[in-house]
C-alpha positions as CSV (number, residue, x, y, z in Angstrom):
1,M,-11.8,0.5,14.3
2,D,-13.0,-0.9,11.1
3,L,-11.2,-3.7,9.2
4,G,-9.6,-1.4,6.6
5,R,-8.2,1.0,9.2
6,F,-7.0,-2.0,11.3
7,G,-5.2,-3.4,8.2
8,E,-3.6,0.0,7.3
9,E,-2.4,0.4,10.9
10,K,-0.8,-3.1,10.9
11,A,0.8,-2.4,7.5
12,A,2.3,0.9,8.7
13,E,3.7,-0.9,11.8
14,Y,5.2,-3.6,9.6
15,L,6.8,-1.0,7.2
16,K,8.3,1.0,10.1
17,A,9.6,-2.2,11.7
18,N,11.3,-3.1,8.4
19,G,13.2,0.1,7.9
20,Y,10.6,2.1,5.9
21,V,9.8,5.7,6.7
22,V,6.1,6.4,6.3
23,I,5.7,9.7,4.5
24,C,1.9,9.9,4.1
25,R,-1.2,7.9,4.8
26,N,-4.5,8.0,3.0
27,F,-3.6,10.4,0.2
28,R,-6.8,11.3,-1.7
29,C,-7.4,13.0,-4.9
30,K,-10.1,13.0,-7.6
31,N,-8.3,10.1,-9.3
32,G,-8.2,7.8,-6.3
33,E,-6.5,7.0,-3.0
34,I,-3.1,5.8,-1.9
35,D,-3.2,4.0,1.4
36,I,0.4,4.5,2.4
37,V,3.4,6.3,0.9
38,A,6.7,5.1,2.4
39,R,10.4,5.5,1.7
40,D,12.3,2.2,1.4
41,K,15.7,2.9,3.1
42,E,17.1,-0.4,1.8
43,R,16.5,0.2,-1.8
44,S,18.3,3.5,-2.3
45,G,15.4,5.5,-1.0
46,A,12.7,4.3,-3.4
47,I,9.2,5.6,-2.7
48,A,6.7,2.8,-2.3
49,F,3.1,3.5,-2.9
50,V,1.4,0.8,-0.9
51,E,-2.1,-0.6,-1.4
52,V,-3.3,-2.4,1.7
53,K,-5.9,-5.2,1.4
54,T,-7.3,-6.9,4.5
55,R,-9.7,-9.8,4.7
56,R,-11.2,-12.0,7.5
57,N,-11.3,-15.1,5.3
58,R,-10.5,-16.4,1.9
59,S,-14.1,-16.7,0.7
60,F,-13.4,-14.2,-2.1
61,G,-9.7,-15.4,-2.6
62,L,-6.6,-13.9,-1.3
63,P,-6.7,-10.2,-0.5
64,C,-4.1,-9.3,-3.1
65,E,-6.3,-10.8,-5.8
66,S,-8.6,-7.8,-5.5
67,V,-5.9,-5.6,-6.9
68,T,-7.0,-5.8,-10.5
69,A,-5.6,-4.1,-13.6
70,A,-8.3,-1.5,-13.2
71,K,-7.4,-0.9,-9.6
72,L,-3.7,-0.5,-10.5
73,A,-4.7,2.0,-13.2
74,R,-6.5,4.1,-10.6
75,I,-3.5,3.8,-8.3
76,R,-1.2,5.0,-11.1
77,K,-3.4,8.1,-11.7
78,A,-3.3,8.8,-7.9
79,I,0.5,8.5,-8.0
80,K,0.7,11.0,-10.8
81,A,-1.3,13.4,-8.8
82,Y,0.8,12.8,-5.6
83,V,4.1,13.3,-7.6
84,C,2.8,16.5,-9.1
85,F,1.5,17.8,-5.8
86,K,4.7,16.9,-3.8
87,G,7.2,17.5,-6.6
88,C,9.0,14.2,-6.3
89,G,8.9,13.1,-9.9
90,N,12.6,12.3,-10.3
91,E,12.7,9.7,-7.6
92,N,12.5,5.9,-8.0
93,I,8.9,4.9,-7.3
94,R,7.0,1.6,-7.2
95,I,3.7,0.1,-6.3
96,D,3.6,-2.4,-3.4
97,V,0.7,-4.4,-2.0
98,I,0.4,-5.5,1.6
99,E,-2.2,-8.2,2.1
100,I,-3.4,-9.0,5.5
101,L,-5.5,-12.1,6.3
102,I,-7.0,-12.5,9.7
103,I,-8.0,-16.1,10.6
104,N,-8.9,-17.2,14.1
105,R,-7.4,-14.0,15.5
106,K,-4.1,-14.7,13.9
107,I,-2.7,-12.2,11.5
108,Y,-1.0,-13.2,8.3
109,L,0.8,-10.4,6.4
110,R,2.5,-10.6,3.0
111,H,4.3,-7.8,1.3
112,L,4.4,-7.9,-2.5
113,K,6.9,-5.4,-3.9
114,N,6.9,-3.7,-7.3
115,V,3.4,-4.9,-8.4
116,R,2.7,-4.3,-12.1
């Protein structure tokens, strides 16, 4: 399993363990991709569109630092396509980032909610 898939698997496990319901994984459209779409049961059923970033070291900074304004713009376009396709435009939605850092076989996970 490659690093990206490994990170997405760990992120999905984390979300499920924390009361989220994973609705969709790896939604792709011409505008981009959404790694995980999950419903947050604790926040009145909000839909979280989750970008997962996984790294083996901090040579290029923290994983979340690679989620730039341009990347967020692509994610927003993909969200519009998802909402149109699934017909869920009236729901509370947000963008989350889960960063995973693997150092010496130890996994560090951080969940950033409502990233702008």
